[in-house]
ZAZA-957523 format. One record per residue (C-alpha): x, y, z; residue in three letters. Coordinates in Angstrom, 3 decimals, always signed. Layout:
BEGIN
REC X Y Z ALA .
...
***
This chain:
BEGIN
REC -10.557 -48.704 +29.345 ASP .
REC -8.809 -52.026 +29.949 ALA .
REC -7.458 -52.240 +26.403 ALA .
REC -5.736 -48.871 +26.754 ALA .
REC -4.215 -49.951 +30.075 HIS .
REC -2.960 -53.211 +28.581 ALA .
REC -1.485 -51.482 +25.531 MET .
REC +0.237 -48.901 +27.738 THR .
REC +1.684 -51.654 +29.928 ALA .
REC +3.002 -53.432 +26.827 LEU .
REC +4.564 -50.214 +25.539 ASP .
REC +6.312 -49.673 +28.873 LEU .
REC +7.571 -53.269 +28.936 LEU .
REC +8.754 -53.344 +25.341 LEU .
REC +10.181 -49.812 +25.059 LYS .
REC +12.774 -49.143 +27.781 PRO .
REC +13.290 -45.547 +26.596 ASP .
REC +9.579 -44.852 +27.073 LEU .
REC +9.716 -46.272 +30.601 LEU .
REC +12.767 -44.132 +31.412 ALA .
REC +10.987 -41.034 +30.094 ALA .
REC +7.905 -41.829 +32.180 ALA .
REC +10.035 -42.253 +35.318 LYS .
REC +11.804 -38.945 +34.645 THR .
REC +8.497 -37.172 +34.055 TYR .
REC +7.043 -38.595 +37.274 PHE .
REC +10.133 -37.598 +39.284 ALA .
REC +9.965 -34.040 +37.914 GLU .
REC +6.239 -33.708 +38.558 GLN .
REC +6.455 -34.995 +42.128 THR .
REC +9.837 -33.648 +43.284 ARG .
REC +8.194 -31.080 +45.607 ASP .
REC +5.552 -33.489 +46.891 THR .
REC +6.263 -35.314 +50.136 LYS .
REC +4.239 -38.501 +50.489 TRP .
REC +2.442 -38.866 +53.794 GLN .
REC +0.345 -41.833 +54.833 SER .
REC -3.279 -41.144 +55.691 LEU .
REC -3.085 -43.906 +58.306 ILE .
REC -1.527 -42.678 +61.550 PRO .
REC +1.606 -44.499 +62.763 PRO .
REC +0.881 -47.370 +65.124 GLY .
REC -2.646 -47.942 +63.837 THR .
REC -3.573 -51.605 +64.119 GLN .
REC -5.581 -53.200 +61.285 PRO .
REC -9.212 -53.869 +62.233 PRO .
REC -8.791 -57.629 +61.830 ALA .
REC -11.910 -58.400 +63.834 SER .
REC -14.206 -56.336 +61.616 ILE .
REC -14.982 -59.270 +59.285 ASN .
REC -14.354 -62.134 +61.689 ARG .
REC -17.941 -63.428 +61.558 GLU .
REC -18.038 -63.367 +57.767 LYS .
REC -14.631 -65.039 +57.435 MET .
REC -15.566 -67.752 +59.925 ASP .
REC -18.594 -68.498 +57.739 ARG .
REC -16.784 -68.609 +54.367 VAL .
REC -13.374 -70.004 +55.369 ARG .
REC -14.440 -73.668 +54.905 PRO .
REC -15.542 -72.851 +51.343 GLN .
REC -12.256 -71.037 +50.662 LEU .
REC -10.227 -73.959 +52.000 ASP .
REC -11.638 -76.132 +49.204 LYS .
REC -10.016 -73.761 +46.697 LEU .
REC -6.588 -73.756 +48.319 ARG .
REC -4.064 -75.346 +45.956 TYR .
REC -2.836 -78.783 +47.018 ASP .
REC +0.415 -79.553 +45.134 PRO .
REC +0.502 -83.086 +46.557 THR .
REC -2.633 -84.026 +44.586 LYS .
REC -2.487 -81.821 +41.465 TYR .
REC +0.194 -80.597 +39.068 LYS .
REC -1.406 -77.156 +38.708 THR .
REC -4.096 -75.065 +40.362 TYR .
REC -6.125 -75.143 +37.140 LEU .
REC -6.037 -78.942 +37.193 GLU .
REC -7.380 -78.851 +40.749 GLN .
REC -10.268 -76.634 +39.655 LEU .
REC -11.184 -79.176 +36.995 GLY .
***
């Protein structure tokens, strides 16, 4: 639930002792766990996988790119 996530985030931002307790709890729970990436070292991103799609939509995306020389804010640019 988004409301629960937002309220939890606010609690963690506004209550430093709660954040410290959460960090301690996480460290204790994961102290014996060694993180290992599922992606093998040296793997190159498959940049070409969506090349056709990106070539088709890039002109539309360029219209949305913020131009600070014409507008004060991105929202102003959107209208």
